[in-house]
N, C-alpha and C positions, 0 to 999 in steps of 0.2 A: 319684273315677277321670277318669283325663284323656285316655285314647286314645281317639282319634274313632273312634266305631262308627257308621257311616251308618243311618240307618233306612230308606233305599230299598234300602240292598243287604242289610238284615235283611229286608225285605218281599221280595225276590225270591229269597232263598234258606232262607226260614222259613216263606213265607205262612200256610200251613195251620197253623202254632203258635202264630200271632200273635195279638193284639187291637190292635186301633189306636184309640187316644182321639180322640173328636170334633175334627175341626180348628177348634175354636172357642179356642183357648188361644193367648196371645202370651208372647212372651219377654221378661222382666221383668230377669232377671241379667246377670252382667257374662260369665258362660259361656251360651253357646247349645246347646253338645253336651254331653250329660252320661250317665252312665248307673249302674246299682246296684240292689242289692235293695231294694227298696220296705219301709219303716218306714210302717203305716198308724196314722190318728187320723182319728176321726167326731167332729167339732163342728158348731157352729151359733153365728155371729156374737160367737165368745168366742174367742180367742187365748190363754188360759193356757196349756192344753196344747200350744200350739205353740211358744211361749216354751220352757217347760221341755224339749221334744225336743230344740231346739237348742241348749241349754245341756248337753247330752250329749254324748260322741264320736261322730260322726257315721259314722266307719268306713266313707267311701266309699259310704252308704247316701242312698237317695232317700226324702226325708219325702213322703208324699202323703196330702192334707188334703181330707177331702170337709166343705168347709163348706156343703153343701147349696147350692150355686149361689148364694149370698145377692148381692145386688146392694147391701146397705145400708150394709155398713162394708166394712172391710180387715183379713183376717186376719193379715198379714207387711208387716212395713216394713224400715227403714232398719236399725234398731238388730239385728232379728231375723238381717238378710242378713248381718252382720257377725259376729253370733254362729255363724252356719249355718258361713260361710267358716272362723272361726276356730278351728271344731270338726271341721272333715273332712268336712262333709256333700257330697255331690256334686250333690245338687239338691234342690229342691221343686218339688210339682207341688199346685196350689190350685184345686179345685173352689170358688172364691169369688174375693175380690178382695186386692188389695194396694195398698200407698201409696208414697210415696217414692222414686218412679222415679227419680231422679238417685241416690239412696244405693244403690238393687238395681244398679244398672248398675256401681257403683263395686266390687263384692265380689265374688271370684273362685268363685262360686256359680252353678249354675243355676237359674233360676226362670221355672217359666210358671206362668199364672195366666189366670182370663177378661178382667179389666178391672181397672183402677185404680180407687179411690176414696178422698177425702182424710180421710173419718169413720173414725177407729178404734174397734174393737171392744169390746164388755163383757167386765169381767174377774170371771166367775164361775165358775172352777175345772170348768168343764164340760166333757166330751169323753171319748170312751173310744180307747185305742191298742190295736191289733193286731186291728183290725175288718175282717171282709171289706166291701171298697166296692164301691158300685155306683153308678156316674154316667158320665155322657157314653159310651153306649154300651160301656161295658166293667167288667167285675169284677176287682178287685186284691185279691189276698189278701197278708197279709204275708211277707215273702221273695220274690214274685215280682219279675221282673228289668224295672226300666224303662230305656227308651233312649229318649231325647229328643235334636233335633237341629232346624234350620232348618225340617224338613219334616214335624214332628209328632212324635208320641210312640208306642210303639210298647209291649207288654207279653207277656213270656213267662213259664210256669211257671218257666224254667232258664234259667242263662246262656246266652248264644249267641255265637257267633261267624263269620266270613264267610268 
């Protein structure tokens, strides 16, 4: 989804209905502003299911990956960013690391993560989709709405407007 919806405006209009992701996430993608319904994934130091997700039609959704906050390897890189952009994902939020920063910036997809790390993840086909995720001060359910911009990330149980 490309329409700009500012998190500050949402916060002013809907503060009691929002959750706020801790302000520790950095922008890595070619888009800073993005929003859409969440597709959730729980995994740890294995990006097999991340790749499988972005190979499917994103339909304007945001892939939210709880990688346990691991700082030991990257769960997302340039090849996956290209897949995500080509397949219509609005954005990716990763509780963990990414790599290939220059390649990520070149793709028309929003990407927020904790940090960058050069090491690739393992490939063990681990992880589960459509889990309720709890990390960085929020609980995200499949289908929750994610709104992200340069001011942060807010989560709502329903689609919002200002």
